[in-house]
Every structure is written in structure tokens, then in C-alpha cells.
C-alpha positions as CSV (number, residue, x, y, z in Angstrom):
1,X,49.8,-26.4,-32.3
2,X,46.0,-26.5,-32.2
3,X,43.9,-25.6,-29.1
4,X,40.9,-27.9,-28.4
5,X,39.1,-25.9,-25.8
6,X,39.1,-22.8,-23.4
7,X,41.5,-22.1,-20.8
8,X,40.3,-21.9,-17.1
9,X,40.9,-18.2,-17.0
10,X,38.6,-17.5,-20.1
11,X,36.0,-19.7,-18.6
12,X,35.9,-17.8,-15.4
13,X,35.9,-14.5,-17.1
14,X,32.8,-15.5,-19.1
15,X,31.2,-16.8,-15.8
16,X,32.0,-13.5,-14.1
17,X,30.6,-11.5,-17.2
18,X,27.2,-13.6,-17.1
19,X,27.1,-13.2,-13.1
20,X,27.3,-9.4,-13.6
21,X,24.7,-9.1,-16.3
22,X,22.3,-11.3,-14.4
23,X,22.5,-9.3,-11.3
24,X,21.9,-6.1,-13.3
25,X,18.7,-7.7,-14.9
26,X,17.5,-8.9,-11.5
27,X,18.0,-5.5,-9.9
28,X,16.0,-4.0,-12.6
29,X,13.4,-6.6,-12.5
30,X,13.0,-5.9,-8.6
31,X,12.6,-2.3,-9.2
32,X,9.7,-2.7,-11.8
33,X,8.0,-5.2,-9.3
34,X,8.0,-2.5,-6.6
35,X,6.7,0.1,-8.9
36,X,4.1,-2.4,-10.1
37,X,2.9,-2.9,-6.6
38,X,2.9,0.7,-5.7
39,X,0.8,1.3,-8.8
40,X,-1.5,-1.3,-7.8
41,X,-1.8,0.2,-4.4
42,X,-2.7,3.6,-5.9
43,X,-5.4,2.1,-8.2
44,X,-6.8,0.1,-5.1
45,X,-7.1,3.5,-3.3
46,X,-8.8,5.0,-6.1
47,X,-11.3,2.0,-6.2
48,X,-11.7,2.4,-2.4
49,X,-12.3,6.2,-2.7
50,X,-15.1,5.6,-5.6
51,X,-16.7,2.9,-3.5
52,X,-17.0,5.3,-0.5
53,X,-18.5,8.0,-2.7
54,X,-21.1,5.5,-4.1
55,X,-21.9,4.4,-0.8
56,X,-22.4,8.0,0.5
57,X,-24.5,8.7,-2.5
58,X,-26.7,5.8,-1.7
59,X,-26.8,6.3,2.0
60,X,-26.3,10.0,2.6
61,X,-23.1,9.5,4.7
62,X,-19.8,7.3,4.8
63,X,-19.6,4.0,6.5
64,X,-19.4,4.6,10.2
65,X,-17.2,2.5,12.2
66,X,-17.3,1.7,15.8
67,X,-13.8,2.7,16.9
68,X,-10.3,3.6,15.4
69,X,-9.0,2.3,12.3
70,X,-10.7,-0.6,10.4
71,X,-8.7,-2.8,8.0
72,X,-9.8,-3.8,4.8
73,X,-7.5,-6.8,4.7
74,X,-8.6,-8.7,7.8
75,X,-10.4,-8.3,11.1
76,X,-7.6,-9.9,12.9
77,X,-5.2,-6.8,13.3
78,X,-5.3,-5.4,16.6
79,X,-1.9,-3.7,17.2
80,X,-1.0,-0.1,17.5
81,X,-4.6,1.3,17.9
82,X,-6.1,-0.5,14.7
83,X,-9.1,-2.1,16.0
84,X,-11.5,-4.2,13.8
85,X,-14.6,-5.0,15.5
86,X,-16.4,-3.4,12.5
87,X,-14.2,-4.8,9.8
88,X,-16.9,-7.4,8.8
89,X,-19.4,-4.4,8.8
90,X,-17.2,-2.3,6.4
91,X,-16.7,-5.2,4.1
92,X,-20.5,-5.9,4.0
93,X,-21.3,-2.2,3.5
94,X,-18.8,-1.7,0.6
95,X,-19.3,-5.2,-0.9
96,X,-21.7,-3.9,-3.7
97,X,-19.0,-1.3,-4.6
98,X,-15.6,-3.1,-4.3
99,X,-14.3,-6.3,-5.8
100,X,-14.0,-9.0,-3.3
101,X,-10.6,-9.7,-1.6
102,X,-9.3,-6.0,-1.8
103,X,-5.9,-6.3,0.1
104,X,-2.5,-5.1,-0.3
105,X,-0.3,-6.7,-3.3
106,X,2.0,-8.4,-1.0
107,X,-0.5,-9.3,1.6
108,X,-1.2,-7.5,5.0
109,X,1.0,-8.2,7.9
110,X,-0.1,-7.4,11.5
111,X,-0.6,-3.8,11.9
112,X,-0.2,-3.0,8.0
113,X,-2.4,-2.8,4.9
114,X,-5.5,-0.7,3.8
115,X,-7.0,0.9,6.6
116,X,-10.3,3.0,7.0
117,X,-11.5,5.5,9.6
118,X,-14.7,7.4,9.6
119,X,-14.8,11.0,11.1
120,X,-17.0,10.0,14.2
121,X,-19.1,7.1,15.2
122,X,-22.3,9.1,14.6
123,X,-22.3,11.4,11.4
124,X,-20.1,9.8,8.9
125,X,-19.5,13.1,7.3
126,X,-15.8,12.4,6.2
127,X,-13.3,9.5,6.3
128,X,-9.7,8.8,5.8
129,X,-8.0,6.0,3.8
130,X,-4.5,4.8,4.8
131,X,-2.2,2.6,3.0
132,X,0.0,1.8,6.1
133,X,3.5,0.3,6.4
134,X,3.2,-1.3,2.9
135,X,4.3,1.2,0.3
136,X,7.8,0.2,-0.9
137,X,9.0,3.5,-2.5
138,X,7.4,6.6,-1.4
139,X,8.8,8.6,-4.5
140,X,6.1,6.6,-6.4
141,X,3.3,8.5,-4.7
142,X,2.3,12.2,-5.2
143,X,3.8,14.4,-2.3
144,X,0.2,15.5,-1.2
145,X,-0.7,11.9,-0.3
146,X,2.2,11.5,2.2
147,X,1.2,12.4,5.7
148,X,3.5,15.1,7.2
149,X,3.7,13.5,10.7
150,X,4.3,10.1,9.6
151,X,6.9,10.4,6.9
152,X,9.4,13.2,8.0
153,X,12.0,12.8,5.3
154,X,12.3,10.7,2.3
155,X,15.5,9.0,1.7
156,X,16.0,6.4,-1.2
157,X,12.3,6.0,-1.3
158,X,11.7,5.4,2.5
159,X,10.5,7.6,5.1
160,X,12.4,8.2,8.2
161,X,9.2,7.2,10.3
162,X,6.6,4.8,8.8
163,X,5.9,4.6,5.1
164,X,2.2,5.5,4.8
165,X,0.0,7.0,2.0
166,X,-3.4,8.5,2.7
167,X,-6.5,10.1,1.1
168,X,-9.1,11.8,3.3
169,X,-11.7,14.6,3.1
170,X,-13.2,16.8,5.6
171,X,-11.1,17.3,8.9
172,X,-9.0,14.4,7.5
173,X,-7.8,16.5,4.3
174,X,-4.4,17.5,5.9
175,X,-3.5,14.0,6.9
176,X,-4.9,11.1,9.2
């Protein structure tokens, strides 16, 4: 007796194996995407730091913002003490030093993204840059860039509080 096809059980086993392999591939692709976006965030932070240093060399101080945190992403954010009356001024001040459209790889949402704060509204002697609520795996970042008060414990790449990465100088050197 000759068989002319596959049994239903054989087909189901093959489909199950293909499904398992596809889910493993998708999980590893997602992990690579997260690492890629976090690497972009680190590179962007480096570009912002360089732009601020070049601005300081040209002007004798860092950009002075009127109040609180200023977003690189959009002047529309206003939640959680992130005020942006000076966002357009910051974009204009850093335009010669930064590529246009500097924003988080997955796009800023309300109360998240790349933020800047100057030490005071008069001297501009120091600054803080904060990547706020968008880092996806905190283990991708150096531990000295994780603010102690904002990220208490890291579990599975997530803070128990809010995911945030900072870089600051002067009084901000220990966190923003």
C-alpha cells in the first residue's frame, strides 16, 4: 500500500515546530531592536553633550532656560514640571551644533523624551541632560548614568520607579 500524502498529525507537528521557531526568532529580533534604540539614545546623548560644550565654548556659558526642564522633542510637553516656554529658544541656540529633528527613536510622548535643564536662570554654568521615561532596558546603560533617586532597583532591565538616564556637570554631576 502506497501513501500519497501526510497525515493530519504530521502536518500539525510541522506547523507547531514552525510556530515555535518563529516565536524564538521574533523574540530575539525584538531584543535586538531594543538594544538598537537604546544605543541610539546613548549616541544622541553624546551628540547633545558635544553640542552643549561647543555652545559653551562659543558663548562662555551653557544655554540658559527660563524655568525647569526643557524638551528637545517638542515644546508641547507640560506635565510633571516639564515646562517648555524656552524649547524653541533651546532648539535655536543649539541648531548650529545639532542635527535637526533630534528626538527619541520611538518618538516622545507626553512627559517623556530628551530633556535639558540649566543650573540657574542667570549663570548657565552647568547643565543636566535627561533621557526620561523612554530607555527600554536599563542594563544597556552605564550604572553611573542611572539617577539614584529615580531608579531604585533594576529588575529585568526596568527600574522600580521611572526609567531615566542622565548626564550632568557641576551640581548636577550626581544626578538630576
